[in-house]
PATI-457442 format. One line per field, with one value per residue (C-alpha): x, y, z; chain; residue number from 0. Coordinates in nm, 3 decimals, always signed. Example, Ala and Ser with C-alpha at 12.3 -4.5 7.8 and 13.67 -1.06 7.14 Angstrom:
REM residues 2
east: +1.230 | +1.367
north: -0.450 | -0.106
up: +0.780 | +0.714
chain: A | A
n: 0 | 1
END
This chain:
REM residues 453
east: +1.047 | +1.085 | +1.126 | +0.931 | +0.583 | +0.396 | +0.654 | +0.682 | +0.322 | +0.260 | +0.537 | +0.354 | +0.023 | +0.194 | +0.382 | +0.085 | +0.052 | +0.418 | +0.712 | +0.942 | +0.898 | +1.200 | +1.205 | +1.458 | +1.554 | +1.799 | +1.890 | +2.087 | +1.813 | +1.903 | +1.942 | +1.659 | +1.433 | +1.643 | +1.541 | +1.638 | +1.737 | +1.474 | +1.201 | +1.226 | +0.978 | +1.083 | +1.191 | +0.854 | +0.523 | +0.343 | +0.015 | -0.139 | -0.516 | -0.771 | -0.826 | -0.462 | -0.470 | -0.752 | -0.564 | -0.230 | -0.393 | -0.557 | -0.227 | -0.010 | -0.230 | -0.111 | +0.080 | -0.100 | -0.016 | +0.347 | +0.321 | +0.187 | +0.452 | +0.720 | +0.586 | +0.406 | +0.171 | -0.209 | -0.388 | -0.766 | -0.938 | -1.065 | -1.024 | -0.640 | -0.560 | -0.604 | -0.719 | -0.799 | -0.955 | -1.128 | -1.150 | -1.284 | -1.129 | -1.251 | -1.452 | -1.254 | -1.535 | -1.474 | -1.261 | -1.433 | -1.112 | -0.749 | -0.428 | -0.082 | +0.186 | +0.516 | +0.799 | +0.784 | +1.108 | +0.979 | +0.660 | +0.858 | +1.111 | +0.838 | +0.667 | +0.999 | +1.084 | +0.744 | +0.740 | +1.098 | +1.055 | +0.869 | +1.123 | +0.942 | +1.040 | +1.400 | +1.551 | +1.815 | +1.948 | +2.169 | +2.041 | +1.865 | +1.606 | +1.708 | +1.437 | +1.180 | +1.224 | +0.963 | +0.765 | +0.446 | +0.232 | +0.397 | +0.656 | +0.890 | +1.127 | +1.349 | +1.705 | +1.922 | +2.238 | +2.433 | +2.498 | +2.660 | +2.939 | +3.320 | +3.547 | +3.415 | +3.099 | +2.972 | +2.765 | +2.726 | +2.413 | +2.201 | +1.856 | +1.590 | +1.330 | +0.974 | +0.619 | +0.495 | +0.653 | +0.497 | +0.617 | +0.625 | +0.919 | +0.737 | +0.636 | +0.952 | +0.880 | +1.031 | +0.792 | +0.589 | +0.908 | +1.015 | +0.677 | +0.700 | +1.047 | +0.879 | +0.618 | +0.346 | +0.135 | +0.229 | -0.052 | -0.237 | -0.144 | -0.391 | -0.209 | -0.301 | -0.028 | -0.082 | +0.288 | +0.260 | +0.595 | +0.672 | +0.949 | +0.977 | +1.190 | +1.196 | +1.158 | +1.153 | +0.918 | +1.027 | +0.775 | +0.774 | +0.424 | +0.268 | +0.016 | -0.143 | -0.395 | -0.300 | -0.073 | -0.075 | -0.173 | -0.271 | -0.370 | -0.513 | -0.454 | -0.738 | -0.803 | -0.870 | -0.562 | -0.288 | -0.029 | -0.055 | +0.138 | +0.130 | +0.315 | +0.263 | +0.409 | +0.677 | +0.766 | +1.048 | +0.860 | +0.965 | +0.733 | +0.769 | +0.674 | +0.576 | +0.489 | +0.369 | +0.309 | +0.241 | +0.446 | +0.658 | +0.629 | +0.796 | +0.890 | +1.270 | +1.505 | +1.721 | +1.689 | +1.563 | +1.363 | +1.186 | +1.046 | +0.975 | +0.769 | +0.531 | +0.404 | +0.216 | -0.031 | -0.357 | -0.275 | +0.060 | +0.024 | +0.258 | +0.519 | +0.505 | +0.569 | +0.866 | +1.029 | +1.067 | +1.120 | +1.453 | +1.535 | +1.658 | +1.725 | +1.783 | +1.477 | +1.430 | +1.223 | +1.014 | +0.852 | +0.730 | +0.369 | +0.168 | -0.118 | -0.039 | -0.254 | -0.141 | -0.443 | -0.321 | -0.669 | -0.789 | -0.798 | -0.494 | -0.204 | -0.040 | +0.132 | +0.016 | +0.254 | +0.288 | +0.112 | +0.165 | +0.088 | +0.163 | +0.294 | +0.397 | +0.015 | -0.126 | +0.072 | -0.106 | -0.029 | +0.146 | -0.019 | -0.327 | -0.135 | -0.289 | +0.010 | +0.084 | -0.285 | -0.333 | -0.015 | -0.176 | -0.517 | -0.369 | -0.200 | -0.527 | -0.691 | -0.405 | -0.441 | -0.817 | -0.815 | -0.586 | -0.795 | -1.138 | -1.251 | -1.520 | -1.293 | -0.959 | -0.701 | -0.601 | -0.352 | -0.618 | -0.866 | -0.612 | -0.489 | -0.850 | -0.880 | -0.555 | -0.685 | -1.018 | -0.831 | -0.676 | -0.983 | -1.129 | -0.800 | -0.754 | -1.097 | -1.022 | -0.676 | -0.760 | -1.091 | -0.921 | -0.628 | -0.848 | -0.979 | -0.642 | -0.520 | -0.272 | -0.340 | -0.239 | -0.248 | -0.459 | -0.721 | -0.782 | -1.127 | -1.338 | -1.630 | -1.998 | -2.045 | -1.762 | -1.930 | -2.264 | -2.101 | -1.904 | -2.212 | -2.306 | -1.945 | -1.903 | -2.198 | -2.034 | -1.713 | -1.888 | -2.044 | -1.781 | -1.568 | -1.865 | -2.135 | -2.083 | -2.284 | -2.135 | -1.785 | -1.793 | -1.907 | -1.659 | -1.361 | -1.452 | -1.430 | -1.119 | -0.944 | -1.060 | -1.250 | -1.593 | -1.709 | -1.805 | -2.170 | -2.137 | -2.181 | -2.526 | -2.666 | -3.006 | -2.880 | -2.589 | -2.799 | -3.061 | -2.777 | -2.611 | -2.929 | -3.152 | -2.934 | -2.716 | -2.349 | -2.311 | -2.080 | -1.707 | -1.455 | -1.330 | -0.983 | -0.768 | -0.958 | -0.718 | -0.874 | -1.103 | -1.470 | -1.617 | -1.879 | -2.221 | -2.087
north: -0.370 | -0.397 | -0.696 | -0.576 | -0.714 | -0.566 | -0.687 | -1.036 | -1.094 | -0.956 | -1.196 | -1.480 | -1.384 | -1.364 | -1.695 | -1.902 | -1.711 | -1.659 | -1.880 | -1.667 | -1.383 | -1.175 | -0.946 | -0.665 | -0.536 | -0.256 | -0.389 | -0.706 | -0.923 | -1.016 | -1.370 | -1.370 | -1.099 | -0.775 | -0.423 | -0.323 | +0.033 | +0.002 | -0.011 | +0.344 | +0.288 | -0.062 | +0.025 | +0.173 | +0.003 | -0.225 | -0.399 | -0.661 | -0.579 | -0.844 | -0.778 | -0.837 | -1.157 | -1.298 | -1.197 | -1.336 | -1.668 | -1.684 | -1.626 | -1.835 | -2.106 | -2.166 | -1.839 | -1.712 | -2.037 | -1.969 | -1.614 | -1.735 | -2.002 | -1.732 | -1.546 | -1.254 | -1.104 | -1.144 | -0.859 | -0.862 | -0.532 | -0.365 | -0.603 | -0.615 | -0.249 | +0.074 | +0.332 | +0.689 | +0.922 | +1.256 | +1.282 | +0.928 | +0.606 | +0.301 | +0.032 | -0.290 | -0.501 | -0.850 | -0.865 | -0.861 | -0.841 | -0.922 | -0.750 | -0.887 | -0.639 | -0.813 | -0.645 | -0.556 | -0.744 | -1.070 | -1.074 | -0.985 | -1.261 | -1.517 | -1.394 | -1.394 | -1.751 | -1.870 | -1.680 | -1.734 | -2.118 | -2.114 | -2.196 | -1.978 | -1.672 | -1.539 | -1.230 | -0.988 | -0.827 | -0.506 | -0.372 | -0.045 | -0.005 | +0.315 | +0.333 | +0.156 | -0.009 | +0.033 | +0.325 | +0.509 | +0.212 | -0.069 | -0.128 | -0.412 | -0.435 | -0.231 | -0.086 | -0.217 | -0.101 | -0.317 | -0.135 | -0.406 | -0.559 | -0.505 | -0.326 | -0.316 | -0.499 | -0.211 | +0.025 | -0.222 | -0.153 | -0.404 | -0.448 | -0.694 | -0.780 | -0.847 | -0.897 | -0.726 | -0.480 | -0.430 | -0.128 | -0.214 | +0.012 | +0.207 | +0.569 | +0.706 | +0.542 | +0.718 | +0.538 | +0.854 | +1.018 | +0.714 | +0.679 | +1.049 | +0.980 | +0.706 | +0.960 | +0.822 | +1.020 | +1.025 | +0.957 | +1.239 | +1.245 | +1.309 | +1.422 | +1.488 | +1.582 | +1.678 | +1.716 | +1.435 | +1.303 | +1.035 | +0.868 | +0.519 | +0.326 | -0.026 | -0.071 | -0.368 | -0.352 | -0.472 | -0.762 | -0.800 | -0.659 | -0.322 | -0.394 | -0.734 | -0.794 | -0.482 | -0.572 | -0.225 | +0.145 | +0.381 | +0.748 | +0.833 | +1.183 | +1.391 | +1.762 | +1.830 | +1.625 | +1.637 | +1.440 | +1.065 | +0.770 | +0.429 | +0.103 | -0.223 | -0.572 | -0.732 | -1.096 | -1.093 | -0.958 | -0.596 | -0.305 | -0.063 | +0.290 | +0.550 | +0.922 | +1.164 | +1.533 | +1.772 | +2.000 | +2.230 | +2.021 | +1.696 | +1.442 | +1.438 | +1.134 | +1.246 | +0.993 | +1.228 | +1.450 | +1.152 | +1.051 | +1.417 | +1.463 | +1.194 | +1.434 | +1.599 | +1.301 | +1.352 | +1.103 | +1.033 | +0.646 | +0.579 | +0.831 | +0.669 | +0.325 | +0.452 | +0.602 | +0.251 | +0.057 | -0.016 | +0.129 | -0.131 | +0.079 | +0.444 | +0.649 | +0.660 | +0.931 | +0.933 | +1.229 | +1.123 | +1.051 | +1.211 | +1.019 | +0.990 | +0.810 | +0.784 | +0.762 | +0.510 | +0.402 | +0.739 | +0.758 | +0.890 | +0.770 | +0.513 | +0.199 | -0.159 | -0.400 | -0.180 | -0.199 | -0.017 | -0.169 | -0.110 | +0.222 | +0.284 | +0.307 | +0.433 | +0.555 | +0.600 | +0.797 | +0.507 | +0.600 | +0.410 | +0.082 | -0.016 | -0.063 | -0.424 | -0.526 | -0.340 | -0.497 | -0.836 | -0.735 | -0.593 | -0.920 | -1.104 | -0.851 | -0.913 | -1.289 | -1.279 | -1.030 | -1.260 | -1.573 | -1.416 | -1.618 | -1.373 | -1.074 | -1.038 | -0.913 | -0.595 | -0.357 | -0.096 | -0.350 | -0.501 | -0.162 | -0.061 | -0.380 | -0.291 | +0.061 | -0.084 | -0.302 | +0.006 | +0.232 | +0.174 | +0.227 | +0.549 | +0.675 | +0.604 | +0.751 | +1.056 | +1.117 | +1.142 | +1.344 | +1.601 | +1.708 | +1.765 | +2.119 | +2.232 | +1.956 | +2.053 | +1.877 | +1.836 | +1.616 | +1.801 | +1.915 | +1.597 | +1.761 | +1.769 | +1.395 | +1.377 | +1.665 | +1.492 | +1.152 | +1.336 | +1.404 | +1.038 | +0.927 | +1.183 | +1.014 | +0.673 | +0.796 | +0.928 | +0.600 | +0.333 | +0.361 | +0.238 | +0.093 | -0.280 | -0.278 | +0.033 | -0.064 | -0.402 | -0.251 | +0.032 | -0.190 | -0.421 | -0.131 | +0.012 | -0.323 | -0.363 | -0.678 | -0.538 | -0.271 | +0.078 | -0.029 | -0.222 | +0.116 | +0.154 | -0.189 | -0.147 | -0.229 | +0.002 | +0.287 | +0.261 | +0.295 | +0.585 | +0.779 | +0.708 | +0.637 | +0.883 | +0.793 | +0.551 | +0.652 | +0.576 | +0.503 | +0.820 | +0.665 | +0.415 | +0.074 | -0.163 | -0.487 | -0.625 | -0.642 | -0.988 | -1.107 | -1.026 | -0.788
up: -1.524 | -1.138 | -0.915 | -0.615 | -0.529 | -0.816 | -1.069 | -0.913 | -0.900 | -1.257 | -1.378 | -1.206 | -1.369 | -1.707 | -1.682 | -1.780 | -2.105 | -2.216 | -2.321 | -2.111 | -1.856 | -1.763 | -1.452 | -1.471 | -1.127 | -1.059 | -0.719 | -0.638 | -0.474 | -0.111 | -0.001 | +0.262 | +0.407 | +0.411 | +0.304 | -0.042 | -0.167 | -0.431 | -0.181 | -0.040 | +0.234 | +0.311 | +0.665 | +0.742 | +0.858 | +0.606 | +0.645 | +0.422 | +0.401 | +0.373 | -0.002 | -0.060 | +0.144 | -0.072 | -0.387 | -0.275 | -0.176 | -0.517 | -0.697 | -0.464 | -0.287 | +0.076 | +0.091 | +0.401 | +0.585 | +0.491 | +0.613 | +0.960 | +0.975 | +0.917 | +1.238 | +1.063 | +1.322 | +1.232 | +1.403 | +1.461 | +1.390 | +1.603 | +1.900 | +1.915 | +1.866 | +2.055 | +1.795 | +1.798 | +1.534 | +1.532 | +1.912 | +1.966 | +2.100 | +1.914 | +2.099 | +2.089 | +1.946 | +1.833 | +1.513 | +1.182 | +0.975 | +1.019 | +0.884 | +0.874 | +1.007 | +0.958 | +0.772 | +0.407 | +0.346 | +0.503 | +0.282 | -0.030 | +0.034 | +0.068 | -0.260 | -0.441 | -0.353 | -0.465 | -0.793 | -0.899 | -0.849 | -1.183 | -1.452 | -1.704 | -1.496 | -1.481 | -1.326 | -1.460 | -1.144 | -1.094 | -1.423 | -1.510 | -1.774 | -1.960 | -2.223 | -2.438 | -2.795 | -3.058 | -3.194 | -3.134 | -3.245 | -3.052 | -2.773 | -2.861 | -2.564 | -2.333 | -2.334 | -2.053 | -1.878 | -1.641 | -1.308 | -1.102 | -1.318 | -1.290 | -1.524 | -1.887 | -1.791 | -1.567 | -1.778 | -2.073 | -2.270 | -2.458 | -2.595 | -2.454 | -2.702 | -2.577 | -2.704 | -2.380 | -2.147 | -1.791 | -1.603 | -1.228 | -1.160 | -0.882 | -0.813 | -0.974 | -1.316 | -1.617 | -1.861 | -1.938 | -2.079 | -2.259 | -2.432 | -2.536 | -2.686 | -2.904 | -3.036 | -2.816 | -2.561 | -2.190 | -1.949 | -1.782 | -1.410 | -1.132 | -0.809 | -0.451 | -0.210 | +0.154 | +0.231 | +0.487 | +0.610 | +0.859 | +1.050 | +1.181 | +1.430 | +1.574 | +1.946 | +2.178 | +2.481 | +2.818 | +2.806 | +2.423 | +2.386 | +2.435 | +2.714 | +2.781 | +2.515 | +2.320 | +2.026 | +1.854 | +1.882 | +1.612 | +1.600 | +1.256 | +1.128 | +1.013 | +0.935 | +1.301 | +1.419 | +1.157 | +1.363 | +1.349 | +1.488 | +1.623 | +1.693 | +1.501 | +1.578 | +1.372 | +1.322 | +1.571 | +1.866 | +1.818 | +1.725 | +1.445 | +1.569 | +1.320 | +1.376 | +1.096 | +1.045 | +0.753 | +0.536 | +0.752 | +1.068 | +0.952 | +1.218 | +1.303 | +1.291 | +1.576 | +1.865 | +2.143 | +1.899 | +1.761 | +2.106 | +2.197 | +1.867 | +1.987 | +2.248 | +1.965 | +1.958 | +2.145 | +2.430 | +2.597 | +2.606 | +2.315 | +2.442 | +2.786 | +2.635 | +2.438 | +2.741 | +2.881 | +2.550 | +2.397 | +2.058 | +1.814 | +1.507 | +1.419 | +1.298 | +0.925 | +0.753 | +0.441 | +0.261 | -0.075 | +0.004 | -0.276 | -0.444 | -0.820 | -1.067 | -1.433 | -1.670 | -1.937 | -1.974 | -2.143 | -2.515 | -2.696 | -2.917 | -2.695 | -2.819 | -2.792 | -2.598 | -2.289 | -1.951 | -1.623 | -1.282 | -0.908 | -0.810 | -1.164 | -1.237 | -0.910 | -0.611 | -0.282 | +0.040 | +0.219 | +0.552 | +0.437 | +0.386 | +0.057 | -0.174 | -0.118 | -0.143 | -0.460 | -0.610 | -0.553 | -0.662 | -0.987 | -1.062 | -1.018 | -1.253 | -1.516 | -1.483 | -1.520 | -1.817 | -1.999 | -1.912 | -2.014 | -2.316 | -2.406 | -2.476 | -2.664 | -2.425 | -2.603 | -2.431 | -2.361 | -2.217 | -1.984 | -1.880 | -1.784 | -1.575 | -1.387 | -1.324 | -1.194 | -0.953 | -0.796 | -0.814 | -0.469 | -0.293 | -0.482 | -0.391 | -0.022 | -0.020 | -0.245 | -0.065 | +0.272 | +0.157 | -0.022 | +0.316 | +0.473 | +0.518 | +0.264 | +0.002 | -0.355 | -0.685 | -1.001 | -0.834 | -0.504 | -0.620 | -0.622 | -0.794 | -0.698 | -0.658 | -0.403 | -0.202 | -0.194 | -0.089 | +0.173 | +0.377 | +0.409 | +0.466 | +0.743 | +0.920 | +0.865 | +1.012 | +1.317 | +1.388 | +1.292 | +1.602 | +1.815 | +1.604 | +1.534 | +1.207 | +1.064 | +1.185 | +1.014 | +0.682 | +0.690 | +0.783 | +0.495 | +0.254 | +0.404 | +0.381 | +0.012 | +0.080 | +0.006 | -0.247 | -0.145 | -0.196 | +0.136 | +0.310 | +0.155 | +0.261 | +0.445 | +0.797 | +0.756 | +0.605 | +0.890 | +1.145 | +0.952 | +0.878 | +1.183 | +1.486 | +1.672 | +1.718 | +2.017 | +2.308 | +2.271 | +2.545 | +2.729 | +2.777 | +2.580 | +2.630 | +2.784 | +2.683 | +2.401 | +2.465 | +2.512 | +2.271 | +2.387 | +2.658
chain: A | A | A | A | A | A | A | A | A | A | A | A | A | A | A | A | A | A | A | A | A | A | A | A | A | A | A | A | A | A | A | A | A | A | A | A | A | A | A | A | A | A | A | A | A | A | A | A | A | A | A | A | A | A | A | A | A | A | A | A | A | A | A | A | A | A | A | A | A | A | A | A | A | A | A | A | A | A | A | A | A | A | A | A | A | A | A | A | A | A | A | A | A | A | A | A | A | A | A | A | A | A | A | A | A | A | A | A | A | A | A | A | A | A | A | A | A | A | A | A | A | A | A | A | A | A | A | A | A | A | A | A | A | A | A | A | A | A | A | A | A | A | A | A | A | A | A | A | A | A | A | A | A | A | A | A | A | A | A | A | A | A | A | A | A | A | A | A | A | A | A | A | A | A | A | A | A | A | A | A | A | A | A | A | A | A | A | A | A | A | A | A | A | A | A | A | A | A | A | A | A | A | A | A | A | A | A | A | A | A | A | A | A | A | A | A | A | A | A | A | A | A | A | A | A | A | A | A | A | A | A | A | A | A | A | A | A | A | A | A | A | A | A | A | A | A | A | A | A | A | A | A | A | A | A | A | A | A | A | A | A | A | A | A | A | A | A | A | A | A | A | A | A | A | A | A | A | A | A | A | A | A | A | A | A | A | A | A | A | A | A | A | A | A | A | A | A | A | A | A | A | A | A | A | A | A | A | A | A | A | A | A | A | A | A | A | A | A | A | A | A | A | A | A | A | A | A | A | A | A | A | A | A | A | A | A | A | A | A | A | A | A | A | A | A | A | A | A | A | A | A | A | A | A | A | A | A | A | A | A | A | A | A | A | A | A | A | A | A | A | A | A | A | A | A | A | A | A | A | A | A | A | A | A | A | A | A | A | A | A | A | A | A | A | A | A | A | A | A | A | A | A | A | A | A | A | A | A | A | A | A | A | A | A | A | A | A | A | A | A | A | A | A | A | A | A | A | A | A | A | A | A | A | A | A | A | A | A | A | A | A | A | A | A | A | A | A | A | A | A | A | A | A
n: 0 | 1 | 2 | 3 | 4 | 5 | 6 | 7 | 8 | 9 | 10 | 11 | 12 | 13 | 14 | 15 | 16 | 17 | 18 | 19 | 20 | 21 | 22 | 23 | 24 | 25 | 26 | 27 | 28 | 29 | 30 | 31 | 32 | 33 | 34 | 35 | 36 | 37 | 38 | 39 | 40 | 41 | 42 | 43 | 44 | 45 | 46 | 47 | 48 | 49 | 50 | 51 | 52 | 53 | 54 | 55 | 56 | 57 | 58 | 59 | 60 | 61 | 62 | 63 | 64 | 65 | 66 | 67 | 68 | 69 | 70 | 71 | 72 | 73 | 74 | 75 | 76 | 77 | 78 | 79 | 80 | 81 | 82 | 83 | 84 | 85 | 86 | 87 | 88 | 89 | 90 | 91 | 92 | 93 | 94 | 95 | 96 | 97 | 98 | 99 | 100 | 101 | 102 | 103 | 104 | 105 | 106 | 107 | 108 | 109 | 110 | 111 | 112 | 113 | 114 | 115 | 116 | 117 | 118 | 119 | 120 | 121 | 122 | 123 | 124 | 125 | 126 | 127 | 128 | 129 | 130 | 131 | 132 | 133 | 134 | 135 | 136 | 137 | 138 | 139 | 140 | 141 | 142 | 143 | 144 | 145 | 146 | 147 | 148 | 149 | 150 | 151 | 152 | 153 | 154 | 155 | 156 | 157 | 158 | 159 | 160 | 161 | 162 | 163 | 164 | 165 | 166 | 167 | 168 | 169 | 170 | 171 | 172 | 173 | 174 | 175 | 176 | 177 | 178 | 179 | 180 | 181 | 182 | 183 | 184 | 185 | 186 | 187 | 188 | 189 | 190 | 191 | 192 | 193 | 194 | 195 | 196 | 197 | 198 | 199 | 200 | 201 | 202 | 203 | 204 | 205 | 206 | 207 | 208 | 209 | 210 | 211 | 212 | 213 | 214 | 215 | 216 | 217 | 218 | 219 | 220 | 221 | 222 | 223 | 224 | 225 | 226 | 227 | 228 | 229 | 230 | 231 | 232 | 233 | 234 | 235 | 236 | 237 | 238 | 239 | 240 | 241 | 242 | 243 | 244 | 245 | 246 | 247 | 248 | 249 | 250 | 251 | 252 | 253 | 254 | 255 | 256 | 257 | 258 | 259 | 260 | 261 | 262 | 263 | 264 | 265 | 266 | 267 | 268 | 269 | 270 | 271 | 272 | 273 | 274 | 275 | 276 | 277 | 278 | 279 | 280 | 281 | 282 | 283 | 284 | 285 | 286 | 287 | 288 | 289 | 290 | 291 | 292 | 293 | 294 | 295 | 296 | 297 | 298 | 299 | 300 | 301 | 302 | 303 | 304 | 305 | 306 | 307 | 308 | 309 | 310 | 311 | 312 | 313 | 314 | 315 | 316 | 317 | 318 | 319 | 320 | 321 | 322 | 323 | 324 | 325 | 326 | 327 | 328 | 329 | 330 | 331 | 332 | 333 | 334 | 335 | 336 | 337 | 338 | 339 | 340 | 341 | 342 | 343 | 344 | 345 | 346 | 347 | 348 | 349 | 350 | 351 | 352 | 353 | 354 | 355 | 356 | 357 | 358 | 359 | 360 | 361 | 362 | 363 | 364 | 365 | 366 | 367 | 368 | 369 | 370 | 371 | 372 | 373 | 374 | 375 | 376 | 377 | 378 | 379 | 380 | 381 | 382 | 383 | 384 | 385 | 386 | 387 | 388 | 389 | 390 | 391 | 392 | 393 | 394 | 395 | 396 | 397 | 398 | 399 | 400 | 401 | 402 | 403 | 404 | 405 | 406 | 407 | 408 | 409 | 410 | 411 | 412 | 413 | 414 | 415 | 416 | 417 | 418 | 419 | 420 | 421 | 422 | 423 | 424 | 425 | 426 | 427 | 428 | 429 | 430 | 431 | 432 | 433 | 434 | 435 | 436 | 437 | 438 | 439 | 440 | 441 | 442 | 443 | 444 | 445 | 446 | 447 | 448 | 449 | 450 | 451 | 452
END
């Protein structure tokens, strides 16, 4: 259920173990890279973190070369970006990781072409899933309703039988209600909502870039500075500009007000650039940014033959840029769980593997959002362990803008390419526990630092 990244990559993972995989998608799929209504934040910034790059390359060998050939910008962190957080400008040290910042539509189009080339996989477009078939012990398919036909065909209902149903329908999934209707138990939902809202608009700079060796800006929100914003490069030489605020102070989408709102950021550099740049699109807003985790892994009367993945399983505040990476990492987890010769791939065991694939991203997103003023939800209190870890992580965050050792480790964790334990490796722990934070630039650094400088 769902033909976005999570659904496409899950279908690809399943294709080696099924006679037929059917992807049911409510949208009509575009011919090329164009935003879809079914991707509500599709017009907003997306980044492909390193953990997602590794996963995509494992699933679709050669994909990253295709992405580069299509013009997707590959941005070195921290060398290529001007970044600010908690009152500090980041040193532009040599890059230890890279992210891709091209449009979501471009990346999804490339994935869709690769996945749907497999004859085992087919797509039913313009069709809603309206319920599940089966009973409390086993899901046996889905109920479909045509939403794109003409005349009598429009609204036509039919059953689609299946040995396995995978919910990749996104954050607005109705699967919990459908499971309840079968007599099964809906998953417990963990939620954290800061009320963060953002608005995005595409601009073209006079010279096509922001400033010489700088390809992007980013101001990260924090409890002390609740407004965030930045500009990230797209594949056509434009930049996608984003600005964010919390509940009650949401960014506007009116042309002039959008630019004026950027004055809330702690430095005028992005506002100055926008005053000279040419707007290419209107501003679009987005407000559904709560973290939601559905605990299908917990014990309870749930049917076999049903799995959840992607945002239908775990939705993150999009400001952290984790969604595409976790979709790919979850597909790898699905593939590996099915391929494991040591264990039978039961529904619960595979669902636990999918949750594990998203756990680190949840810990990062939820951990940061718990600290934001006005956060509400069932998981706002992280418990004693979270408070103990918070002391060490605060020291990490104080040092990572300027310390090469701490910065490398922290970026590897944030980009989902290394486990959290990387922050406790001896060289990192010595820097965190024994050294004071190194000085950071007093103004936005205009160029990367040279190695050895």
